[in-house]
C-alpha positions in Angstrom: 66.2 109.7 -57.5 64.4 109.3 -61.0 62.4 106.3 -61.8 64.9 105.5 -65.1 68.2 106.7 -64.3 70.7 106.9 -67.0 74.7 107.8 -65.4 77.5 108.9 -67.7 76.3 106.5 -70.3 79.0 105.8 -74.1 79.0 103.6 -76.7 82.0 103.4 -78.7 82.3 101.1 -82.0 85.9 100.6 -82.7 87.3 103.9 -82.2 83.8 105.6 -83.4 82.5 107.3 -80.5 78.8 107.2 -80.9 77.6 108.5 -77.5 79.4 110.5 -74.9 78.5 110.8 -71.7 75.3 110.8 -71.4 72.4 111.7 -68.4 69.3 111.5 -68.0 66.2 111.4 -65.4 63.1 110.5 -66.4 60.2 110.1 -63.5 57.7 107.4 -63.5 54.9 107.7 -66.4 56.7 110.9 -68.0 57.0 110.8 -71.6 60.4 111.7 -73.2 61.3 111.8 -76.7 64.8 111.7 -77.9 64.8 113.6 -80.8 67.7 113.8 -83.4 69.0 113.1 -87.1 70.2 110.6 -88.2 73.7 109.3 -86.7 72.7 111.5 -83.4 72.8 108.7 -80.8 69.4 107.8 -79.9 68.9 104.8 -81.1 71.7 103.3 -79.5 71.1 105.2 -76.2 67.5 103.2 -76.2 68.9 100.1 -77.7 71.6 100.5 -74.4 68.5 100.6 -71.9 66.4 98.3 -73.6 69.6 95.8 -73.2 70.1 95.0 -77.0 73.7 97.3 -76.7 75.9 97.0 -73.9 78.1 100.3 -73.1 80.8 100.8 -73.0 81.1 102.6 -69.9 78.1 103.8 -67.7 74.8 102.5 -65.8 71.0 102.7 -66.0 68.8 102.0 -63.3 64.7 101.1 -63.6 63.6 102.2 -60.5 66.6 102.4 -57.8 68.1 98.4 -59.4 70.6 98.2 -61.5 70.1 96.5 -64.9 73.3 97.9 -66.7 74.5 94.3 -66.9 71.2 92.4 -66.9 70.0 90.7 -69.9 67.4 92.5 -71.9 64.7 89.9 -70.8 64.5 90.6 -67.9 64.5 93.9 -67.8 60.9 94.6 -67.7 60.7 96.5 -70.6 58.1 96.2 -73.4 59.6 97.2 -76.9 57.9 98.6 -79.8 59.9 98.7 -83.2 60.2 100.6 -86.4 58.9 97.5 -88.7 56.2 96.4 -86.5 58.0 92.8 -86.0 55.2 90.6 -85.5 55.0 87.1 -86.3 53.4 86.2 -89.3 52.0 82.8 -88.7 50.4 83.7 -85.8 47.1 85.7 -84.9 46.8 89.3 -83.7 45.7 87.6 -80.7 48.6 85.1 -80.4 51.1 87.8 -81.5 49.5 89.8 -78.5 49.7 87.1 -75.8 53.3 85.7 -77.3 54.8 87.1 -74.4 53.0 86.5 -71.1 53.0 82.5 -73.0 56.9 82.8 -72.6 56.8 84.4 -69.1 54.6 80.9 -68.1 51.0 82.7 -67.7 47.7 80.1 -67.6 45.7 80.2 -70.4 42.8 82.1 -68.9 45.6 84.8 -67.7 47.0 85.6 -71.1 43.5 84.9 -72.6 41.7 87.7 -70.5 44.4 90.2 -70.9 44.6 89.8 -74.3 41.0 90.8 -74.5 41.9 93.2 -72.2 44.1 94.5 -74.6 42.6 94.6 -78.1 39.8 96.2 -76.0 42.5 99.3 -75.4 43.1 99.2 -79.3 40.0 99.6 -80.7 40.5 96.2 -82.3 38.1 94.2 -80.2 36.8 92.0 -83.2 40.2 91.4 -85.1 41.8 88.6 -83.2 41.7 85.7 -85.1 43.2 88.0 -88.3 46.9 87.4 -89.4 49.5 90.5 -89.4 48.9 90.4 -93.2 45.0 90.9 -93.1 46.0 94.1 -91.2 46.5 97.5 -92.0 50.4 99.1 -91.3 47.9 101.5 -88.6 46.6 98.3 -87.1 49.4 96.7 -87.4 51.2 99.6 -85.2 48.5 99.3 -83.0 48.9 95.4 -82.6 52.9 95.4 -81.9 51.9 98.2 -78.9 49.5 95.9 -77.3 51.6 93.5 -77.7 54.3 95.4 -75.9 52.3 96.7 -73.1 51.0 93.4 -72.7 53.8 91.5 -70.4 53.0 95.1 -68.1 57.2 96.2 -68.0 57.8 99.0 -66.0 59.0 101.1 -69.3 57.7 100.8 -72.5 60.4 102.2 -75.4 59.1 103.3 -79.1 62.1 103.5 -82.0 60.4 105.5 -84.3 57.3 103.7 -84.6 55.6 106.0 -87.3 57.9 105.9 -89.1 56.2 103.6 -92.3 53.3 105.2 -92.1 51.3 108.0 -93.9 51.0 111.2 -93.0 47.3 110.9 -91.5 47.8 107.8 -89.7 50.7 108.8 -88.5 48.6 111.8 -86.3 45.5 109.9 -85.3 48.2 106.9 -84.0 50.3 109.5 -82.1 47.4 110.2 -80.2 46.3 107.1 -79.6 49.6 106.0 -78.5 50.0 109.3 -75.9 46.3 108.6 -74.6 47.1 104.8 -73.6 50.7 105.8 -72.2 48.6 108.2 -69.6 45.6 106.0 -69.2 48.6 103.2 -68.4 51.0 105.7 -66.7 54.0 103.8 -68.5 57.5 105.5 -68.2 58.4 105.9 -72.2 60.9 107.1 -74.3 60.0 107.3 -77.6 62.7 107.5 -80.4 61.8 110.3 -83.7 63.9 112.6 -86.0 60.3 113.9 -86.2 60.2 117.5 -84.9 56.2 117.5 -85.2 56.0 114.1 -83.1 58.4 115.3 -80.2 56.8 118.7 -79.9 53.1 117.6 -79.6 53.7 114.0 -77.3 56.5 114.3 -75.0 56.8 116.0 -71.0 60.1 116.7 -72.4 62.3 116.5 -75.2 66.2 115.4 -75.6 67.3 117.2 -78.5 70.6 114.9 -79.5 73.5 115.5 -81.8 76.5 113.9 -82.4 76.1 111.6 -79.2 75.9 114.4 -76.8 71.8 115.5 -75.4 72.5 119.2 -76.5 69.4 120.0 -74.6 67.0 118.7 -72.1 63.7 120.4 -71.8 59.8 121.0 -72.2 58.5 121.2 -75.8 57.8 125.0 -74.7 61.7 125.4 -73.3 63.1 123.9 -76.7 61.2 125.6 -79.1 61.6 129.1 -77.2 64.3 128.8 -75.8 66.7 127.2 -77.3 70.1 126.3 -75.8 72.6 125.3 -78.7 72.7 126.7 -82.7 71.2 123.5 -83.0 68.8 123.3 -81.5 67.0 126.6 -82.7 67.7 125.8 -86.3 66.8 121.4 -86.3 63.8 122.2 -84.3 61.0 124.8 -85.8 62.0 127.0 -88.7 64.2 129.5 -87.9 65.5 133.4 -89.3 69.2 133.7 -88.3 70.6 137.2 -89.3 74.1 138.6 -89.0 74.6 141.6 -86.7 77.2 144.2 -85.9 77.7 144.1 -81.7 77.5 147.9 -81.1 77.7 148.3 -77.6 77.8 144.7 -76.0 76.8 146.1 -71.4 73.8 147.8 -72.7 72.4 144.7 -76.2 73.3 147.2 -78.6 73.6 146.2 -82.2 73.2 146.9 -85.9 71.0 145.7 -88.7 71.8 146.3 -91.8 71.1 150.4 -91.5 69.1 149.9 -88.5 70.1 150.6 -84.9 68.8 148.0 -82.2 68.8 147.7 -78.2 68.0 144.8 -77.2 68.9 146.1 -73.4 71.0 143.0 -71.9 74.1 142.3 -71.8 75.2 139.9 -74.9 78.6 138.1 -74.9 81.8 139.2 -77.8 83.2 142.1 -77.7 82.2 145.8 -79.7 82.7 145.1 -83.2 81.9 141.5 -83.5 79.8 139.8 -85.8 77.0 138.0 -84.3 74.6 135.4 -85.3 70.6 136.7 -84.4 67.7 134.5 -84.9 63.9 134.4 -84.2 60.9 132.4 -85.3 58.8 133.6 -88.7 55.9 134.3 -86.1 57.1 136.2 -83.8 57.7 139.0 -87.1 54.6 140.9 -88.6 54.4 142.7 -92.2 53.6 146.2 -91.3 53.8 148.2 -88.0 52.3 146.0 -85.0 51.6 147.7 -82.1 54.4 146.6 -79.2 57.2 146.4 -81.3 60.2 147.7 -80.6 62.6 147.5 -84.4 60.5 148.4 -87.8 62.8 147.4 -90.3 62.3 147.6 -94.0 62.2 145.3 -97.1 60.7 144.1 -99.8 59.0 140.3 -100.3 61.7 138.2 -102.3 59.1 134.7 -102.6 55.5 133.8 -100.9 54.6 130.2 -99.8 50.9 129.5 -99.9 50.1 126.6 -97.3 46.3 126.6 -96.7 45.6 128.3 -93.2 48.7 129.9 -93.3 50.9 132.3 -95.9 54.4 131.7 -95.5 56.7 135.2 -96.5 60.4 135.4 -97.4 61.3 139.2 -96.7 64.6 140.6 -98.4 66.1 143.4 -95.5 69.6 144.5 -96.4 70.6 141.8 -98.8 69.4 138.8 -95.8 66.5 137.3 -95.8 63.4 136.2 -93.2 60.4 134.5 -93.6 57.2 135.5 -91.4 53.9 133.7 -91.3 50.8 135.5 -91.3 46.9 133.8 -91.5 45.5 133.3 -95.0 42.6 136.0 -95.3 40.2 135.6 -98.1 39.5 139.1 -98.8 43.2 139.9 -97.9 45.5 138.9 -100.8 49.7 139.4 -99.9 51.8 141.8 -100.7 53.2 140.7 -104.6 56.7 139.7 -105.2 59.3 142.9 -105.3 56.9 145.0 -102.6 58.0 147.0 -101.0 57.1 146.4 -96.9 58.0 146.8 -93.3 58.4 144.4 -90.6 57.7 144.9 -87.5 59.8 142.4 -84.4 60.2 142.8 -80.6 63.8 143.0 -79.5 63.4 140.1 -76.4 62.4 137.8 -79.6 65.7 137.7 -80.5 68.2 135.3 -79.2 71.9 135.2 -79.7 73.4 132.6 -81.3 76.7 132.0 -79.9 77.3 127.6 -80.1 
């Protein structure tokens, strides 16, 4: 049995069913991200685990204990909110020690734990300040320290970085992951930012319309998406329409080119299917080891710094590919005829 077990969890608000048959097991010390667009149900699941929402049905167990009907303050859970939720009339030290004081811990124990937390988040000199005297990143560190000061069994993070600017977000997500690893806290992180989920997580749960579309490691989610939604939502994706010529051998027609994928494909001969591939799996020109060469012309070019994203028109369809910026080798101009190389093994067949 997993440390945090969620079985057949459902939640409806009136006639609207926002979470449907959600099942997940999370091991002790694991960092799992819930990733998905607004309204997909990820925060509702988090709030049910926290005890802020009552499931319509299902069960939640922490370390073998059924907590489904137990009040939030008795679940041994730490929560970090998007809006920090610090008490403005309390100092940093008082905010961090608030949960300990409510739990009845002695003054000496609170002082020691608060000092430990301030060291952990890198703010040992700021215990006497008030929240309004801190930057957004510092306030979020304090909110994290307050959540883990009470030694929770599970840490829940509800889009804690969304209110911060990009540079602070990157440094703080590294800090959160370091602290989580150091303490070994079982953690659920809710985000709509795929880069955060991919860079921080042991596993990712991609949610769509109240359902977990796919659960897997970042590598699996990105490279082997189980559904069309996951493929399109995580990362940049090229979609190509193709005609299925021989389902048994995996032969398809892309424009006027016949391509053998060398695997059995779903569908019947003559069906129109969708093939997907990532920009980094394509190469401009003839690449050694590639078994598919397509001809087209440059339709658009976007300079992104170290990477240049080139959009190529091929037989009335468009693909984007990434190439590294080389100062002594400028990219082809818009309208230039080009060849694009790819491997059949990198083409994903989108069936759902």
